N, C-alpha and C positions, 0 to 999 in steps of 0.2 A: 132429932134426926135431920141430917142435911138433905136439902132438896136434890132431886134426881138430876136436874139440869141447872146450869147457871147461864143466864143471858146477861152479859155485862152492860148491854146498851139497848134500851128500848124507849120509844116515845109513848108507850101504852102503860098507864099506871095500874091497870088491873093486875092483881097478884094471884097466880095460880098456885095451888099447893105443891106441885111438883117442879115449879120453876122459880128460882131466885132471880129477880130482875133488878138491874141497876137503872132506875128511871132517870132519863135525861130531861131536866126541866127547862134549861135554857135561861138566858138573861135578856129581857125580863121574863120571869115565869109566865107561861101562858095561862096557868090556872093555879089553884091552891092544892092540887093533888100531891105535890112534892112533900108537903108538910106531913102527910099521913103515910108516906111510903118509907119503908125501913132503910132503903139504899138509894141515894140519888147522886147524880152528877150535875154540876152547874158549870156553865161556860157560855161564852159568846160565840155563837155559830157564825161562820163567815157570811152567811146569807142575811143575818140579822144585826149586823154592825150599824149603829146609828150614832148615839151620843157616847163615845168611847169612855171618857172620864167617868160619867155616871154609871155606865154599864160595868166598868172595872170595879168601881166602888161597891156596887151591889153584888157582883160576883165574889169579891173578897168576903163580904159580910155573910153571904149565903154559904160560901165554902167552909165557913167555920161552924156551920150547923151540925148538930149531933149526927144527922143521918147522911152527910155528904161523904161519899167514899172516893170520889175522883173529880178532876176538873175536866169538863167536856160537855158537849162535843165541841171541840175547838179545832181550828186549822185553816187551810188554804183551799180556795176553789177558783180556778181560772175560768170556769164555765159560767158560774153564777155568783153573785155576791157583791160586796163592796169593792171599791177600787183596790188594786193589788197592793200598793204600798200601805194602805190603811189595814188591810188584812194581815200583812206581815207584822206591822207594829202591834196590832191587837193580839195576834198569836204569840209573839215574843213576850208580851206582858203577862199573858196567861201561863206560859211556860215558867216564867220566873215565879209566879204565884204558886204554881204546883210544886216547884222546887222548895220554896220557902215553907210550905205547909207539909212537905213530904207526902204528897198525894200523887197517884198516877194520872196520866193524861189519856183521854179518849180523843183520838185525832180523826178529823174529817180531812181527807186529802183527795182532791179531784184535779 
């Protein structure tokens, strides 16, 4: 039986029986909860950009995990986050990854 509700984006790994959640684990993952969750999204959030080459490598590896349903939460944020040009470059790289893997994007846009 399908869940009553679908929440495609959450930062809460708890799974309720009536809600299917797409858990956003981020790069680097904040915890190990993503490994136990049936549906995850992996991505470099604009607030957490640091070592882009290493983060992209980890994002690509985790995005090939059996439970990764989307790339995200990725995007652009002029209010908070890394320098604008770095955000744009990181976002574009993740768009290309999503295209290559044929996975949807969950976009953060402020």
